[in-house]
PLY file of the C-alpha trace (Angstrom):
ply
format ascii 1.0
element vertex 332
property float x
property float y
property float z
element edge 331
property int vertex1
property int vertex2
end_header
-0.13 -0.04 -0.07
2.31 2.78 -1.26
-0.25 5.32 -0.27
0.20 4.58 3.26
3.84 4.37 2.89
3.68 8.13 1.77
1.69 9.15 4.68
4.47 7.63 6.89
7.32 9.25 4.80
5.66 12.76 5.12
5.63 12.26 8.83
9.28 11.46 8.79
10.25 14.52 6.54
9.15 16.80 9.41
11.41 14.90 11.76
14.29 15.04 9.46
13.89 18.64 8.29
12.69 20.38 11.60
13.81 18.41 14.30
17.21 16.37 13.75
17.83 18.51 10.69
19.43 15.36 8.82
19.36 16.62 5.12
21.08 13.45 3.85
18.28 11.17 5.10
15.86 13.97 4.02
17.38 13.64 0.48
16.84 9.61 0.60
13.41 9.99 1.88
12.45 12.40 -1.06
13.86 9.81 -3.55
11.76 7.10 -1.80
8.70 9.35 -1.96
9.28 10.03 -5.85
9.78 6.11 -6.42
6.18 5.55 -4.39
4.51 8.03 -6.53
5.93 6.36 -9.85
4.80 3.04 -8.74
1.16 4.36 -7.90
0.87 6.15 -11.46
2.54 3.05 -13.45
-0.34 1.41 -15.47
1.67 -1.78 -15.59
1.36 -2.39 -11.92
-1.67 -4.68 -11.28
-3.22 -3.92 -7.90
-5.89 -6.37 -6.66
-8.96 -4.83 -5.56
-10.08 -6.59 -2.18
-13.84 -7.46 -2.04
-15.93 -6.73 1.20
-18.65 -9.00 2.80
-21.45 -8.42 5.24
-21.73 -11.12 7.99
-24.80 -11.17 10.23
-24.64 -13.31 13.10
-28.18 -14.39 14.31
-29.28 -16.29 17.15
-28.12 -16.91 20.73
-25.88 -20.09 19.75
-23.00 -17.54 18.92
-20.53 -15.84 21.73
-22.30 -12.89 23.33
-20.11 -10.44 21.35
-21.48 -11.84 17.97
-25.14 -12.45 18.84
-27.44 -10.51 16.43
-24.59 -8.35 15.32
-23.70 -7.34 12.00
-20.05 -7.04 10.75
-18.14 -5.85 7.59
-15.02 -7.93 6.57
-12.27 -7.22 4.08
-11.55 -10.34 2.04
-8.28 -11.89 1.86
-6.05 -10.99 -1.33
-8.25 -12.35 -4.21
-10.72 -14.23 -2.04
-14.27 -14.03 -3.52
-17.85 -14.73 -1.90
-17.65 -18.40 -2.17
-14.04 -18.95 -0.72
-14.92 -16.43 2.24
-18.26 -17.94 2.95
-16.63 -21.50 3.49
-14.07 -19.80 5.49
-16.65 -18.20 8.06
-18.66 -21.67 8.04
-15.50 -23.44 8.75
-15.28 -21.46 12.10
-18.74 -22.05 12.90
-19.61 -25.66 11.42
-23.03 -25.85 13.33
-24.27 -22.63 11.84
-26.95 -22.64 9.31
-26.32 -20.42 6.26
-29.55 -18.12 5.62
-30.48 -18.24 1.77
-32.26 -14.74 1.60
-31.27 -11.40 2.64
-34.77 -10.60 4.24
-34.47 -9.33 7.84
-34.57 -12.28 10.24
-37.68 -12.99 12.48
-37.80 -12.50 16.25
-37.71 -16.46 16.60
-34.48 -16.58 14.79
-32.75 -13.97 16.72
-33.91 -15.43 19.99
-33.11 -19.10 18.62
-30.51 -21.06 20.68
-29.07 -22.00 17.41
-26.70 -20.33 14.89
-27.75 -18.48 11.73
-25.14 -16.74 9.39
-26.35 -14.23 6.57
-23.24 -13.65 4.36
-23.33 -11.50 1.25
-21.04 -9.12 -0.80
-21.06 -5.35 -0.15
-19.81 -2.61 -2.45
-17.67 0.41 -0.92
-18.90 4.01 -1.08
-16.40 6.55 -1.47
-17.43 9.87 0.09
-18.76 12.30 -2.27
-16.39 15.20 -0.96
-13.47 12.94 -0.92
-10.71 14.78 -2.66
-9.98 12.00 -4.84
-13.71 11.40 -6.22
-13.36 14.04 -8.99
-13.45 12.50 -12.46
-10.51 14.59 -13.33
-8.23 12.54 -10.92
-6.38 9.69 -12.64
-7.80 6.13 -12.37
-4.44 4.78 -11.01
-5.12 7.00 -7.89
-9.05 6.57 -7.74
-8.86 2.96 -7.87
-7.09 2.70 -4.50
-9.38 4.83 -2.55
-12.54 3.08 -3.88
-11.53 0.23 -1.77
-9.40 1.57 1.01
-9.86 3.81 3.93
-13.78 3.29 3.55
-16.35 2.97 6.25
-19.66 3.20 4.06
-20.84 0.06 2.32
-23.85 -0.81 0.41
-25.89 -3.64 -1.10
-29.20 -4.29 -2.75
-32.01 -7.00 -2.43
-34.14 -7.31 -5.51
-38.06 -7.97 -5.35
-41.13 -7.68 -7.18
-43.95 -5.25 -5.98
-47.30 -6.82 -6.79
-47.53 -9.32 -9.53
-44.34 -10.01 -11.39
-44.77 -8.78 -14.92
-43.93 -12.13 -17.08
-43.32 -10.18 -20.43
-40.82 -7.54 -18.78
-39.68 -8.23 -15.30
-37.99 -4.81 -15.26
-41.52 -3.15 -15.05
-42.10 -4.56 -11.44
-38.50 -4.90 -10.26
-37.83 -3.07 -7.19
-34.58 -2.83 -5.07
-34.13 -2.45 -1.49
-31.04 -0.70 -1.13
-29.22 -0.80 2.37
-26.31 1.51 3.40
-23.94 0.27 6.27
-21.54 2.30 8.31
-18.79 0.74 10.38
-17.41 2.42 13.40
-13.86 2.51 11.95
-12.45 2.56 8.28
-11.32 -0.46 6.66
-8.66 -1.82 6.49
-7.75 -1.20 9.85
-6.10 -3.01 12.69
-8.62 -5.67 12.34
-10.01 -7.34 9.38
-13.62 -6.55 10.40
-15.44 -4.11 12.29
-19.17 -3.80 13.52
-21.75 -1.82 11.88
-22.45 1.02 13.87
-25.80 1.96 11.72
-27.56 1.48 8.86
-30.33 2.86 6.66
-32.49 1.14 4.12
-34.70 2.97 1.12
-36.67 1.03 -1.28
-36.19 2.29 -5.01
-39.16 2.05 -7.47
-38.89 0.06 -10.68
-38.22 3.32 -12.62
-35.70 4.41 -9.93
-34.01 1.00 -10.02
-33.63 1.48 -13.72
-32.03 4.84 -13.35
-29.39 3.55 -10.71
-28.87 0.38 -13.00
-28.10 2.51 -16.12
-25.80 4.91 -13.97
-23.96 2.02 -12.52
-23.52 0.40 -15.96
-22.17 3.57 -17.34
-19.66 4.07 -14.44
-18.48 0.40 -14.92
-18.01 1.05 -18.56
-16.21 4.07 -17.84
-13.83 2.69 -15.49
-13.00 -0.42 -17.72
-12.41 1.97 -20.84
-9.99 4.32 -18.86
-8.00 1.11 -17.75
-7.62 -0.08 -21.15
-6.78 3.34 -22.62
-3.98 3.71 -19.92
-2.67 0.40 -20.34
-2.57 -1.15 -23.75
-1.28 -4.53 -22.27
-4.28 -5.51 -20.27
-6.04 -8.79 -21.31
-8.58 -7.87 -23.95
-11.17 -10.11 -23.05
-13.00 -8.23 -20.27
-13.44 -5.08 -22.50
-14.64 -7.46 -25.30
-17.26 -9.07 -23.10
-18.38 -5.48 -21.61
-18.86 -4.06 -25.02
-20.57 -6.97 -26.55
-23.14 -7.27 -23.67
-24.01 -3.65 -24.05
-24.07 -3.41 -27.91
-25.69 -6.72 -28.91
-29.37 -7.11 -27.96
-29.22 -10.72 -28.00
-26.67 -10.96 -25.15
-28.17 -8.78 -22.51
-31.16 -6.91 -23.93
-29.79 -3.73 -23.90
-31.96 -0.81 -22.95
-34.90 -2.19 -25.02
-36.56 -3.59 -21.74
-36.17 -0.20 -19.78
-37.77 1.66 -22.97
-40.64 -0.90 -23.20
-41.25 -0.52 -19.38
-40.88 3.18 -18.90
-40.17 5.38 -22.06
-43.49 5.27 -23.59
-46.77 7.37 -23.54
-48.61 4.65 -21.66
-46.39 4.69 -18.62
-46.65 8.42 -18.33
-50.36 8.48 -18.60
-50.38 6.46 -15.44
-47.58 7.98 -13.79
-47.49 11.77 -14.63
-45.32 12.49 -11.58
-42.50 10.40 -13.05
-41.73 12.75 -16.20
-38.56 14.05 -14.82
-37.35 10.62 -13.69
-38.05 9.10 -17.14
-35.96 12.05 -18.61
-33.10 11.31 -16.45
-33.31 7.49 -17.54
-33.20 8.77 -21.11
-30.24 10.91 -20.38
-28.28 7.87 -19.04
-29.34 5.85 -22.12
-27.88 8.57 -24.33
-24.61 8.94 -22.31
-23.89 5.29 -22.81
-23.42 5.97 -26.59
-20.16 8.09 -26.63
-18.79 5.82 -23.85
-19.34 2.73 -26.03
-17.98 4.65 -29.09
-14.60 5.40 -27.16
-14.49 1.76 -26.05
-14.95 0.31 -29.48
-12.26 2.58 -30.77
-9.79 1.30 -28.08
-10.92 -2.20 -28.86
-10.28 -1.74 -32.48
-6.78 -0.43 -31.89
-5.79 -3.85 -30.44
-7.46 -6.38 -32.48
-4.31 -6.84 -34.78
-2.92 -8.58 -31.86
-5.99 -10.74 -31.48
-7.04 -11.83 -34.97
-9.65 -14.38 -33.66
-11.49 -11.27 -32.02
-11.81 -9.42 -35.39
-15.12 -11.09 -36.71
-16.84 -10.24 -33.42
-15.33 -6.66 -33.34
-16.84 -6.07 -36.81
-20.28 -7.75 -35.47
-20.02 -5.07 -32.49
-19.41 -2.17 -34.83
-22.54 -2.94 -36.88
-24.72 -3.62 -33.93
-23.41 -0.32 -32.41
-24.24 1.65 -35.48
-27.78 0.44 -35.07
-28.00 1.08 -31.43
-26.52 4.58 -31.90
-29.25 5.61 -34.56
-32.08 4.09 -32.39
-30.96 5.86 -29.10
-30.18 9.24 -30.64
-33.77 9.07 -32.43
-35.49 8.33 -29.24
-33.53 10.02 -26.52
-31.28 12.67 -28.03
-27.58 13.11 -28.24
-25.44 13.23 -25.06
0 1
1 2
2 3
3 4
4 5
5 6
6 7
7 8
8 9
9 10
10 11
11 12
12 13
13 14
14 15
15 16
16 17
17 18
18 19
19 20
20 21
21 22
22 23
23 24
24 25
25 26
26 27
27 28
28 29
29 30
30 31
31 32
32 33
33 34
34 35
35 36
36 37
37 38
38 39
39 40
40 41
41 42
42 43
43 44
44 45
45 46
46 47
47 48
48 49
49 50
50 51
51 52
52 53
53 54
54 55
55 56
56 57
57 58
58 59
59 60
60 61
61 62
62 63
63 64
64 65
65 66
66 67
67 68
68 69
69 70
70 71
71 72
72 73
73 74
74 75
75 76
76 77
77 78
78 79
79 80
80 81
81 82
82 83
83 84
84 85
85 86
86 87
87 88
88 89
89 90
90 91
91 92
92 93
93 94
94 95
95 96
96 97
97 98
98 99
99 100
100 101
101 102
102 103
103 104
104 105
105 106
106 107
107 108
108 109
109 110
110 111
111 112
112 113
113 114
114 115
115 116
116 117
117 118
118 119
119 120
120 121
121 122
122 123
123 124
124 125
125 126
126 127
127 128
128 129
129 130
130 131
131 132
132 133
133 134
134 135
135 136
136 137
137 138
138 139
139 140
140 141
141 142
142 143
143 144
144 145
145 146
146 147
147 148
148 149
149 150
150 151
151 152
152 153
153 154
154 155
155 156
156 157
157 158
158 159
159 160
160 161
161 162
162 163
163 164
164 165
165 166
166 167
167 168
168 169
169 170
170 171
171 172
172 173
173 174
174 175
175 176
176 177
177 178
178 179
179 180
180 181
181 182
182 183
183 184
184 185
185 186
186 187
187 188
188 189
189 190
190 191
191 192
192 193
193 194
194 195
195 196
196 197
197 198
198 199
199 200
200 201
201 202
202 203
203 204
204 205
205 206
206 207
207 208
208 209
209 210
210 211
211 212
212 213
213 214
214 215
215 216
216 217
217 218
218 219
219 220
220 221
221 222
222 223
223 224
224 225
225 226
226 227
227 228
228 229
229 230
230 231
231 232
232 233
233 234
234 235
235 236
236 237
237 238
238 239
239 240
240 241
241 242
242 243
243 244
244 245
245 246
246 247
247 248
248 249
249 250
250 251
251 252
252 253
253 254
254 255
255 256
256 257
257 258
258 259
259 260
260 261
261 262
262 263
263 264
264 265
265 266
266 267
267 268
268 269
269 270
270 271
271 272
272 273
273 274
274 275
275 276
276 277
277 278
278 279
279 280
280 281
281 282
282 283
283 284
284 285
285 286
286 287
287 288
288 289
289 290
290 291
291 292
292 293
293 294
294 295
295 296
296 297
297 298
298 299
299 300
300 301
301 302
302 303
303 304
304 305
305 306
306 307
307 308
308 309
309 310
310 311
311 312
312 313
313 314
314 315
315 316
316 317
317 318
318 319
319 320
320 321
321 322
322 323
323 324
324 325
325 326
326 327
327 328
328 329
329 330
330 331
């Protein structure tokens, strides 16, 4: 963690410069600081992004300090949900893993047994964080997105009313939970208790807006990575672009348009007009992002001739998508 090393170096600078006045050591320290900054900005330095997990211990069968408490854990290295879950279950072999994220009943909480609820959570960088600006390099942002964080979120999908069999997005709501830990992670410990949490429900339209926004953010992130580092494996970028431009892969934005961007929906939900426009803006913003991504992808297919036919197919699909999106939603 070069960023933390920089913090320690800056503390030492004050001592070498103002206390013991050892300029030789100060010069060495400045060289070390320069080395750390270069390592941070070097696109060839692959830095693993750890995952974080919520673990809820329900029931009176756990030790007193765990009973009906919720913790956020930082995973080990490249540890993913399946491996992490197995590790926790190994510690509590008699515990029952709950299959759903619904709140536990009073009976479960007061049971003499052990119940575990484990799920992945996403880090939330503070909006006023000095590194949150889009002008800041991806090499810098990527570290602070998953380090020195104490706010996390996860979502639980559910259908309000009868599920629309022809288009599930029309009734797909989202229960979004935000967790705040008592201290920043990573810290002295690998986990900290959740000090408070809040939950909000997103309507199907609000869920569509957030999903589009997240999709655009994910696309922006992967495009920036491949722009900065042309040696990255091409497959992740190929999969991301193909999933967005080819309706046969993921359906694109067609399901959102069918569910919300039409006169019938606005007649039944006139108060949602501003939100529908917001959804359209996010749909329109995806076009220039895809265009940049395809340009970067095209510049690298000479090294991957087997990908050339797929790239040509994506270009055709994108042109069709672009004309349809700009006709329906305008130009971003």
